[in-house]
C-alpha positions as CSV (number, residue, x, y, z in Angstrom):
1,M,39.7,-6.2,-16.8
2,A,41.4,-2.9,-16.4
3,A,44.3,-2.8,-13.8
4,V,43.3,-0.5,-10.2
5,K,45.2,1.9,-9.6
6,K,46.0,4.3,-6.6
7,I,46.6,8.0,-7.6
8,F,48.0,11.1,-5.9
9,N,47.8,14.3,-6.9
10,I,50.4,16.1,-5.7
11,A,51.3,19.9,-6.7
12,L,55.3,20.6,-6.7
13,D,56.3,23.8,-6.9
14,I,60.3,23.2,-8.0
15,A,61.2,26.2,-5.0
16,D,58.5,24.8,-2.5
17,A,57.0,21.8,-1.4
18,G,53.8,24.0,-0.1
19,A,51.3,22.4,1.6
20,N,50.4,18.9,-0.2
21,R,48.0,16.8,2.1
22,E,49.8,13.8,3.7
23,F,48.8,10.0,2.1
24,T,50.3,6.8,2.5
25,V,51.3,4.2,-0.1
26,V,51.1,0.1,1.3
27,D,54.9,-1.3,1.1
28,G,54.7,-4.2,-1.8
29,D,52.0,-2.2,-3.6
30,N,52.8,-1.7,-7.4
31,G,49.4,-0.1,-8.3
32,N,50.4,3.6,-7.1
33,V,50.7,6.5,-9.4
34,L,52.2,9.9,-8.1
35,A,50.8,12.5,-10.6
36,I,52.9,15.4,-9.9
37,L,51.6,19.0,-11.4
38,L,54.8,21.0,-11.6
39,T,55.0,24.6,-11.5
40,D,57.4,27.5,-10.5
41,G,55.8,30.3,-8.8
42,G,52.5,29.0,-10.0
43,Y,53.4,29.1,-13.6
44,P,53.3,25.4,-15.3
45,V,57.0,24.1,-16.0
46,D,57.1,23.4,-19.3
47,L,59.0,20.0,-19.5
48,T,59.2,19.4,-23.3
49,G,62.7,17.4,-24.2
50,C,63.6,17.2,-20.5
51,R,64.7,14.3,-18.5
52,V,63.0,13.6,-15.3
53,I,64.4,11.0,-12.6
54,A,62.7,11.3,-9.7
55,V,65.2,10.5,-6.9
56,F,63.4,8.5,-3.3
57,S,65.4,8.1,0.1
58,K,63.5,5.5,2.3
59,S,64.7,4.1,5.2
60,D,66.3,0.9,4.2
61,G,68.4,3.5,1.3
62,T,67.6,5.4,-1.9
63,A,66.2,4.2,-5.3
64,C,65.5,6.3,-8.6
65,Q,63.7,6.6,-11.2
66,D,63.8,7.5,-14.8
67,S,62.0,9.2,-17.6
68,S,64.3,8.8,-20.1
69,S,64.8,5.1,-19.4
70,A,62.4,2.4,-21.1
71,G,60.6,1.0,-18.5
72,G,61.6,3.6,-15.9
73,G,57.8,4.7,-14.9
74,I,58.2,8.2,-15.4
75,T,56.0,10.0,-18.0
76,L,56.0,13.3,-18.8
77,C,52.2,15.0,-19.7
78,G,49.7,17.5,-19.1
79,A,48.2,19.8,-21.9
80,L,50.9,22.2,-20.5
81,N,53.2,19.2,-20.9
82,N,53.8,19.9,-17.0
83,E,52.6,17.1,-15.5
84,V,55.1,14.3,-14.1
85,D,52.9,10.5,-13.6
86,I,55.3,8.2,-12.1
87,E,54.1,4.6,-11.6
88,L,55.7,4.0,-8.1
89,F,57.8,0.9,-8.3
90,A,57.6,-1.2,-5.4
91,G,61.3,-1.3,-4.7
92,S,61.5,2.9,-4.6
93,V,59.3,2.7,-1.2
94,A,60.0,0.9,2.0
95,P,58.1,1.3,5.3
96,G,58.6,4.6,7.2
97,T,58.7,8.3,5.9
98,V,59.9,8.4,2.1
99,E,61.5,11.6,0.7
100,C,60.9,12.6,-3.1
101,E,62.9,15.1,-5.3
102,L,62.7,15.5,-8.9
103,Q,65.9,16.3,-10.9
104,I,65.0,17.9,-13.8
105,Y,67.7,17.9,-16.7
106,S,67.0,20.4,-19.7
107,D,68.4,22.3,-22.5
108,S,69.8,21.4,-25.8
109,D,72.1,18.8,-24.6
110,L,70.3,18.0,-20.7
111,S,73.2,19.7,-19.3
112,T,70.9,22.2,-16.8
113,L,70.0,20.4,-14.0
114,V,67.2,21.6,-11.3
115,T,66.3,20.2,-8.2
116,T,62.6,20.5,-7.0
117,A,61.9,21.0,-3.4
118,K,61.4,17.6,-1.4
119,F,58.2,16.4,-0.5
120,N,57.4,13.4,1.8
121,F,54.9,10.5,2.6
122,A,54.4,7.7,4.3
123,C,54.6,3.9,3.7
124,R,53.3,0.8,6.3
125,K,54.0,-2.5,6.0
126,A,51.7,-4.6,4.1
127,I,49.4,-6.8,7.1
128,F,49.3,-9.6,4.4
129,S,53.0,-10.9,3.9
130,G,54.5,-14.2,3.2
131,E,54.7,-14.6,7.2
132,T,50.5,-14.6,7.3
133,L,49.1,-17.6,8.5
134,A,45.6,-18.5,6.0
135,S,42.6,-18.9,8.2
136,A,41.4,-22.7,8.8
137,P,38.1,-23.7,10.8
138,Q,40.7,-27.0,12.5
139,Y,43.1,-23.3,13.6
140,P,41.3,-23.8,17.4
141,Q,41.8,-27.6,17.3
142,L,45.5,-27.4,15.7
143,T,46.6,-24.6,18.5
144,S,44.8,-26.7,21.4
145,L,47.1,-29.8,20.1
146,M,50.3,-27.4,20.2
147,E,49.8,-26.5,23.8
148,R,49.4,-30.1,24.9
149,V,52.5,-31.0,22.9
150,E,54.4,-28.1,24.6
151,T,52.9,-29.8,27.6
152,L,53.8,-33.1,26.9
153,N,57.0,-32.4,26.1
154,A,57.9,-30.5,29.1
155,Q,56.7,-33.8,31.5
156,T,58.6,-35.9,29.0
157,A,61.9,-33.2,29.9
158,A,60.9,-33.7,33.8
159,A,60.3,-37.3,33.9
160,A,64.0,-37.7,32.2
161,E,65.6,-35.2,34.9
162,A,63.6,-37.2,37.6
163,A,64.8,-40.9,36.8
164,G,68.7,-39.8,36.1
165,S,68.3,-38.1,39.5
166,A,67.3,-41.6,40.8
167,A,69.6,-43.5,39.1
168,A,72.4,-41.0,40.3
169,E,70.8,-41.8,43.9
170,C,70.8,-45.8,43.5
171,R,74.2,-45.5,42.2
172,A,75.5,-43.6,44.9
173,A,73.7,-45.7,47.7
174,M,75.3,-48.9,46.3
175,E,78.8,-47.8,46.2
176,G,80.7,-49.9,48.9
177,N,77.8,-52.0,50.2
178,V,77.2,-54.2,47.5
179,T,79.0,-57.6,48.0
180,T,78.9,-60.0,45.0
181,W,77.6,-63.3,45.9
182,K,78.5,-66.6,43.3
183,I,75.6,-69.3,43.7
184,L,76.7,-72.8,42.9
185,R,74.2,-75.3,41.4
186,Y,74.9,-78.9,42.0
187,S,73.0,-81.3,40.7
């Protein structure tokens, strides 16, 4: 079976992010692909021999993905070699607004650095998480029983408090008023 992917097409000019459509990824997803078409003033930027790093600024810190790292999640492609496909790692995003820019290292020794304009996208928290309860037909019965147990706990606490108060009142009433008698039995 083929993997299902969400592909977000982004037109990015080196100097001007332009007006890309807004998009949202879901926190924890690992099937998102950012397909970036890179231009400079409308002309394709040839990325042959370049190293591209995608830097993400997210609500809980920063992260990056690197085309020169094995498994770095970035592929340089396209007929004009001006496309950057980023298999978006789950750790590269967090709920909130995520900013991204590409750092492009070029020249024979990869010493020339150009950083692109930034683009933003949203990341929302997934509804399903480790805190999600599985639904079951018994759920209404369970919630009813839990409510009854909470009511019984409250009643037990009130009864214990009343018993403690009654015992204190008995002690107070007996102090100084009780005489000890000794009953002897003769046979």
